[in-house]
C-alpha positions as CSV (number, residue, x, y, z in Angstrom):
1,X,4.8,119.8,-33.2
2,X,6.7,116.6,-32.4
3,X,8.9,116.8,-35.5
4,X,10.8,119.9,-34.4
5,X,11.3,118.4,-30.9
6,X,12.6,115.1,-32.4
7,X,14.9,117.1,-34.7
8,X,16.2,119.1,-31.8
9,X,16.9,116.0,-29.8
10,X,18.7,114.3,-32.8
11,X,20.9,117.2,-33.8
12,X,21.6,118.9,-30.5
13,X,21.2,116.1,-28.0
14,X,18.4,115.1,-25.7
15,X,19.5,117.5,-23.0
16,X,18.8,120.4,-25.3
17,X,15.0,119.6,-25.0
18,X,13.4,120.9,-21.8
19,X,12.3,118.1,-19.5
20,X,13.2,115.4,-22.1
21,X,14.9,113.1,-19.6
22,X,12.0,113.5,-17.2
23,X,9.6,112.4,-19.9
24,X,11.8,109.5,-20.9
25,X,11.7,108.2,-17.3
26,X,8.0,108.9,-16.6
27,X,6.4,107.6,-19.8
28,X,7.6,104.0,-19.5
29,X,6.5,103.9,-15.8
30,X,3.0,105.1,-16.8
31,X,2.9,102.6,-19.7
32,X,3.8,99.8,-17.3
33,X,1.1,100.9,-14.8
34,X,-1.5,101.0,-17.6
35,X,-0.5,97.4,-18.6
36,X,-0.8,96.3,-15.0
37,X,-4.2,97.9,-14.6
38,X,-5.5,96.3,-17.8
39,X,-4.2,92.9,-16.5
40,X,-5.9,93.2,-13.1
41,X,-9.1,94.5,-14.6
42,X,-9.6,91.1,-16.2
43,X,-11.5,90.2,-19.4
44,X,-14.6,92.2,-20.6
45,X,-17.7,90.3,-21.5
46,X,-17.6,89.5,-25.2
47,X,-21.1,88.1,-25.5
48,X,-24.4,89.8,-26.1
49,X,-27.9,88.5,-25.8
50,X,-31.4,89.9,-26.1
51,X,-32.8,89.8,-22.6
52,X,-36.3,91.2,-23.4
53,X,-39.0,89.2,-21.7
54,X,-36.5,87.2,-19.6
55,X,-37.3,87.1,-15.9
56,X,-34.2,87.2,-13.7
57,X,-34.2,86.6,-10.0
58,X,-31.1,87.9,-8.2
59,X,-29.8,88.0,-4.6
60,X,-27.3,90.7,-3.5
61,X,-28.4,92.9,-6.3
62,X,-28.5,96.2,-4.4
63,X,-24.7,96.7,-4.0
64,X,-21.3,95.7,-5.4
65,X,-21.1,93.2,-8.2
66,X,-24.8,92.3,-7.9
67,X,-25.9,95.9,-8.6
68,X,-23.7,96.0,-11.7
69,X,-25.2,92.7,-12.9
70,X,-28.6,94.1,-12.4
71,X,-27.6,97.2,-14.4
72,X,-26.2,95.2,-17.2
73,X,-29.2,92.9,-17.6
74,X,-31.8,95.5,-17.1
75,X,-30.2,97.8,-19.7
76,X,-30.7,94.8,-22.1
77,X,-34.4,94.5,-21.3
78,X,-34.5,91.9,-18.7
79,X,-37.3,91.8,-16.0
80,X,-35.5,91.9,-12.7
81,X,-36.8,90.6,-9.4
82,X,-34.5,91.7,-6.5
83,X,-34.5,89.5,-3.4
84,X,-33.6,91.9,-0.6
85,X,-33.6,91.9,3.2
86,X,-34.8,95.6,3.1
87,X,-38.5,96.3,3.7
88,X,-40.2,97.1,0.5
89,X,-41.0,100.6,1.8
90,X,-37.4,101.3,2.8
91,X,-36.3,104.7,1.2
92,X,-32.9,103.3,0.2
93,X,-34.5,100.4,-1.7
94,X,-37.2,102.7,-3.3
95,X,-34.5,105.2,-4.4
96,X,-32.3,102.4,-5.7
97,X,-35.0,100.9,-7.9
98,X,-36.1,104.3,-9.2
99,X,-32.5,105.2,-10.1
100,X,-31.9,101.9,-11.7
101,X,-35.1,102.2,-13.8
102,X,-34.1,105.7,-14.9
103,X,-30.5,104.7,-15.8
104,X,-31.5,101.5,-17.7
105,X,-34.7,102.9,-19.2
106,X,-36.4,99.7,-17.9
107,X,-39.5,99.9,-15.7
108,X,-39.5,96.1,-15.1
109,X,-37.4,96.2,-12.0
110,X,-39.2,95.0,-8.8
111,X,-38.2,93.7,-5.4
112,X,-39.4,90.9,-3.0
113,X,-38.6,90.9,0.7
114,X,-36.5,87.9,1.6
115,X,-34.2,87.8,4.6
116,X,-31.5,85.2,3.7
117,X,-30.5,85.0,7.3
118,X,-33.9,83.5,8.2
119,X,-35.0,80.1,6.9
120,X,-38.6,81.0,7.6
121,X,-38.4,84.1,5.5
122,X,-36.9,82.1,2.6
123,X,-39.6,79.5,2.9
124,X,-42.4,82.1,2.9
125,X,-41.1,83.7,-0.3
126,X,-40.2,80.5,-2.2
127,X,-43.5,78.7,-1.4
128,X,-45.4,81.8,-2.5
129,X,-43.4,81.8,-5.8
130,X,-43.9,78.1,-6.4
131,X,-47.6,78.0,-5.4
132,X,-48.8,79.7,-8.6
133,X,-50.9,78.3,-11.4
134,X,-49.8,78.4,-14.1
135,X,-46.1,78.4,-13.1
136,X,-44.5,81.8,-13.1
137,X,-41.9,82.4,-15.7
138,X,-38.3,82.2,-14.5
139,X,-35.4,82.3,-16.9
140,X,-32.5,82.9,-14.5
141,X,-31.5,82.9,-10.9
142,X,-28.3,84.7,-10.0
143,X,-26.9,84.2,-6.4
144,X,-24.7,87.1,-5.5
145,X,-25.5,87.6,-1.9
146,X,-22.4,87.1,0.2
147,X,-21.0,87.9,3.7
148,X,-17.5,87.6,5.1
149,X,-16.3,88.2,8.7
150,X,-13.3,90.5,8.8
151,X,-10.0,89.2,10.1
152,X,-10.0,89.1,13.9
153,X,-13.8,89.4,14.0
154,X,-15.9,87.3,16.3
155,X,-18.4,84.7,15.1
156,X,-21.9,85.9,14.6
157,X,-25.0,83.9,14.1
158,X,-28.2,84.1,12.0
159,X,-31.7,84.1,13.4
160,X,-31.7,80.2,13.3
161,X,-28.3,79.9,15.2
162,X,-26.1,79.2,12.1
163,X,-22.7,80.9,11.8
164,X,-23.4,84.0,9.5
165,X,-21.1,83.1,6.7
166,X,-22.1,79.5,6.6
167,X,-25.8,80.3,7.0
168,X,-26.0,83.0,4.3
169,X,-23.3,81.9,1.8
170,X,-24.4,78.2,1.7
171,X,-27.5,77.2,3.7
172,X,-29.6,80.1,2.5
173,X,-28.9,79.2,-1.2
174,X,-29.4,75.5,-0.5
175,X,-32.8,76.2,1.1
176,X,-33.9,78.7,-1.6
177,X,-33.1,76.4,-4.5
178,X,-34.5,73.3,-2.9
179,X,-37.9,74.9,-2.6
180,X,-37.7,76.7,-6.1
181,X,-36.7,73.4,-7.8
182,X,-40.3,72.6,-9.0
183,X,-40.6,76.1,-10.5
184,X,-37.4,75.5,-12.5
185,X,-38.5,72.0,-13.6
186,X,-41.9,73.4,-14.7
187,X,-40.4,75.8,-17.3
188,X,-41.0,74.9,-21.0
189,X,-38.3,72.7,-22.6
190,X,-37.4,75.5,-25.2
191,X,-36.7,78.0,-22.5
192,X,-33.0,78.6,-21.6
193,X,-33.0,78.5,-17.8
194,X,-29.7,79.3,-16.0
195,X,-28.8,79.1,-12.3
196,X,-25.6,81.1,-11.7
197,X,-23.7,80.7,-8.4
198,X,-21.3,83.5,-7.4
199,X,-18.2,82.1,-5.7
200,X,-14.6,83.1,-4.8
201,X,-11.1,81.6,-5.4
202,X,-10.8,81.2,-1.6
203,X,-12.9,78.0,-1.9
204,X,-9.5,76.2,-2.5
205,X,-8.7,76.7,1.2
206,X,-12.1,75.3,2.4
207,X,-12.4,72.1,4.6
208,X,-15.4,69.9,4.5
209,X,-16.1,67.1,7.0
210,X,-16.0,63.6,5.5
211,X,-19.6,62.8,6.8
212,X,-18.4,59.4,7.9
213,X,-17.3,58.3,4.4
214,X,-13.9,57.2,5.7
215,X,-15.6,54.7,7.9
216,X,-17.8,53.2,5.2
217,X,-14.8,52.7,2.8
218,X,-12.0,51.3,5.0
219,X,-8.6,51.0,3.2
220,X,-9.8,53.3,0.4
221,X,-8.7,56.9,0.8
222,X,-9.4,58.7,-2.4
223,X,-7.5,61.8,-3.5
224,X,-10.7,63.8,-3.2
225,X,-10.8,63.3,0.5
226,X,-7.3,64.2,1.6
227,X,-8.3,67.7,2.7
228,X,-11.5,66.6,4.5
229,X,-11.7,66.3,8.2
230,X,-13.7,63.6,10.1
231,X,-17.2,64.8,11.0
232,X,-16.5,64.3,14.7
233,X,-13.5,66.6,14.5
234,X,-14.6,70.2,15.0
235,X,-13.4,72.8,12.5
236,X,-12.0,75.8,14.5
237,X,-13.6,79.2,13.7
238,X,-11.5,81.6,11.8
239,X,-13.1,84.1,9.4
240,X,-11.1,83.0,6.4
241,X,-11.6,79.2,7.0
242,X,-15.4,79.6,7.5
243,X,-15.8,81.7,4.4
244,X,-13.7,79.3,2.3
245,X,-15.6,76.3,3.5
246,X,-18.9,78.0,2.8
247,X,-17.9,78.6,-0.8
248,X,-16.5,75.1,-1.2
249,X,-19.8,73.7,0.1
250,X,-21.8,76.0,-2.2
251,X,-19.9,74.8,-5.3
252,X,-20.3,71.2,-4.3
253,X,-24.0,71.7,-3.9
254,X,-24.2,73.5,-7.3
255,X,-22.9,70.4,-9.1
256,X,-25.2,68.2,-7.1
257,X,-28.1,70.5,-7.9
258,X,-27.3,70.2,-11.6
259,X,-27.5,66.4,-11.3
260,X,-30.8,66.8,-9.4
261,X,-32.3,68.9,-12.2
262,X,-30.9,66.6,-15.0
263,X,-32.3,63.5,-13.4
264,X,-35.8,64.8,-13.5
265,X,-38.0,63.1,-16.1
266,X,-40.3,65.6,-17.8
267,X,-43.9,64.6,-18.5
268,X,-43.3,65.7,-22.2
269,X,-40.2,63.5,-22.4
270,X,-38.1,66.5,-23.4
271,X,-34.6,67.0,-22.0
272,X,-34.2,69.3,-19.0
273,X,-33.6,72.9,-20.0
274,X,-32.1,74.2,-16.7
275,X,-28.3,74.5,-16.4
276,X,-26.0,75.5,-13.5
277,X,-23.0,77.7,-13.9
278,X,-20.5,78.7,-11.2
279,X,-18.7,82.0,-11.6
280,X,-15.7,83.5,-9.9
281,X,-15.7,87.2,-10.6
282,X,-12.2,87.8,-9.1
283,X,-11.1,90.2,-6.4
284,X,-13.3,93.3,-6.6
285,X,-13.7,96.6,-4.7
286,X,-17.1,95.7,-3.2
287,X,-18.4,96.9,0.2
288,X,-17.7,93.4,1.5
289,X,-14.1,93.5,0.3
290,X,-13.7,96.9,1.8
291,X,-15.0,95.7,5.2
292,X,-12.6,92.7,5.0
293,X,-9.5,94.8,4.1
294,X,-10.3,97.4,6.8
295,X,-10.7,94.6,9.5
296,X,-14.0,96.3,10.2
297,X,-12.3,99.0,12.2
298,X,-11.6,102.8,11.9
299,X,-7.9,102.4,11.9
300,X,-8.2,99.8,9.2
301,X,-10.3,102.2,7.2
302,X,-7.5,104.8,7.6
303,X,-5.0,102.3,6.3
304,X,-7.2,101.4,3.4
305,X,-7.5,105.0,2.4
306,X,-3.7,105.4,2.6
307,X,-3.3,102.3,0.4
308,X,-6.1,103.3,-2.0
309,X,-3.8,103.7,-5.0
310,X,-2.6,100.1,-4.5
311,X,-6.1,98.7,-4.1
312,X,-7.3,100.7,-7.1
313,X,-4.5,99.0,-9.1
314,X,-4.9,95.4,-8.1
315,X,-8.7,95.2,-7.5
316,X,-11.4,95.3,-10.1
317,X,-14.2,97.8,-10.0
318,X,-17.7,96.3,-9.4
319,X,-18.4,96.8,-13.1
320,X,-15.3,94.8,-14.1
321,X,-16.1,92.1,-11.5
322,X,-19.6,91.7,-13.1
323,X,-18.2,90.8,-16.5
324,X,-17.9,87.1,-15.9
325,X,-21.4,86.9,-14.4
326,X,-22.8,88.8,-17.4
327,X,-20.9,86.4,-19.7
328,X,-22.4,83.4,-18.0
329,X,-25.8,84.9,-18.4
330,X,-25.4,85.8,-22.1
331,X,-23.0,83.4,-23.8
332,X,-25.0,81.2,-26.2
333,X,-22.9,78.0,-25.7
334,X,-24.1,77.7,-22.1
335,X,-27.7,77.4,-23.3
336,X,-26.7,73.9,-24.5
337,X,-25.1,70.9,-22.9
338,X,-25.2,69.3,-19.5
339,X,-24.4,72.3,-17.3
340,X,-22.1,72.5,-14.3
341,X,-19.5,74.8,-15.8
342,X,-17.0,76.8,-13.7
343,X,-16.3,80.2,-15.3
344,X,-13.5,82.7,-14.5
345,X,-12.4,85.6,-16.6
346,X,-15.1,84.8,-19.2
347,X,-13.9,81.3,-19.9
348,X,-14.6,77.8,-18.6
349,X,-11.9,76.4,-16.3
350,X,-11.5,73.2,-14.2
351,X,-12.2,72.9,-10.4
352,X,-9.1,73.0,-8.2
353,X,-10.7,70.8,-5.5
354,X,-11.7,67.3,-6.7
355,X,-14.3,66.8,-3.9
356,X,-16.6,69.2,-5.7
357,X,-17.3,66.5,-8.2
358,X,-17.3,63.6,-5.7
359,X,-20.8,62.1,-5.8
360,X,-20.6,60.6,-2.3
361,X,-19.7,64.0,-0.8
362,X,-22.4,65.7,-2.7
363,X,-25.0,63.2,-1.5
364,X,-23.9,63.4,2.1
365,X,-23.7,67.2,2.1
366,X,-27.2,67.4,0.7
367,X,-28.6,64.9,3.3
368,X,-26.9,66.7,6.2
369,X,-28.1,70.1,4.9
370,X,-31.7,68.9,4.6
371,X,-31.6,67.4,8.1
372,X,-30.2,70.5,9.6
373,X,-32.8,72.8,7.9
374,X,-35.6,70.5,9.0
375,X,-34.5,70.6,12.6
376,X,-33.9,74.4,12.6
377,X,-37.3,75.1,11.0
378,X,-39.0,72.9,13.6
379,X,-37.2,74.8,16.4
380,X,-38.1,78.1,14.7
381,X,-41.8,77.1,14.4
382,X,-41.9,76.2,18.1
383,X,-40.2,79.4,19.0
384,X,-42.6,81.5,16.9
385,X,-45.6,79.6,18.4
386,X,-44.4,80.4,22.0
387,X,-43.8,84.0,21.1
388,X,-47.3,84.3,19.6
389,X,-48.9,82.6,22.6
390,X,-47.0,84.9,25.0
391,X,-48.0,87.9,22.9
392,X,-51.7,86.8,22.9
393,X,-51.6,86.1,26.7
394,X,-50.0,89.6,27.2
395,X,-52.9,91.2,25.2
396,X,-55.5,89.3,27.3
397,X,-53.8,90.3,30.5
398,X,-53.6,93.9,29.4
399,X,-57.3,93.8,28.4
400,X,-58.3,92.2,31.8
401,X,-56.3,94.9,33.6
402,X,-57.9,97.6,31.7
403,X,-61.4,96.1,32.4
404,X,-60.6,95.9,36.1
405,X,-59.3,99.4,36.2
406,X,-62.5,100.7,34.5
407,X,-64.6,98.7,36.9
408,X,-62.9,100.2,40.0
409,X,-63.2,103.7,38.6
410,X,-66.9,103.2,37.9
411,X,-67.5,102.0,41.5
412,X,-65.7,105.0,42.9
413,X,-67.9,107.3,40.8
414,X,-71.0,105.4,42.1
415,X,-69.9,105.9,45.8
416,X,-69.3,109.6,45.2
417,X,-72.8,110.0,43.7
418,X,-74.3,108.3,46.8
């Protein structure tokens, strides 16, 4: 078929072939768009790993990138434990798990109720997991849960009074891993344990306080602290700055947590087998990204739909965004070494902010986070005790009122009988 058309164009001119000039103009444009799309899609995961018998705990696993990570690991045989804020009897959660089991041919997908906006809920789950003899198997923790306030949005707070992005993106992960640390250290030395942090390139715009470090080292202003504000200087709330700061703090904590695990001296004198990896999946069309791009409004949603071809071109699908996380979970080389790698597009890269590897900042951030959580948990315990007392007093009062009412009615019946 093409040969006669080519011969016609050669001997009688391109114009003699119907729509030839249109095809010549359109085909290069389509080819260019295909190349652009392949570029923005990023790198596919080149690694494979047998995940049978591996126990994987994951946050944010019911939507977006997290759901695709669950699908990828479950289809390879992993046992998945979803940490979700939904009640375990929620129809959405039940349907999600049943569909995932069907699509992956894996029945070992379960869920545990953990509200990451509540420090008390995190403690209840984590202590229940740790207080088990013998220690429960745990091969991997993947932290995909994430929240971001849309541009122009007002600050919202968690149950404990923390700003939502800071509370969920950083403090919740800090609290969860701090309690689960003994469970990670109790794993056998031959078990490849990985803790994978999901982050975002916006961490480069984050601003951490200096925690008073500039006062303790007068005359020495390191390069790592040039973008750090004094602790007394408040950081103004803007959705982008709070989100970026939460991711910067999370990455700083991740490196500190790797040092915390590595410094543990095992009773059997074997080296620590737990390793931390930080993964930037890239810009992806997740529900959170959609809410951010639409400004959380109906007119923004209309604009998003109008610009859908552009967003489809430049943003990854959730499956494409999950590739670097799957690579971090499966690549064999990350089962050896000291840990603390930063992965983007399925390869290890360097941090763009030097304070992430600053030991003084890591130590101060850890101390401040611990102190803050202790104070908030104490306040929460007092609040729950007062609520419980008020509730019990209310029940007693209602019971007393009911008793009095029944006594009055019985007296009236006695008078009538007389």
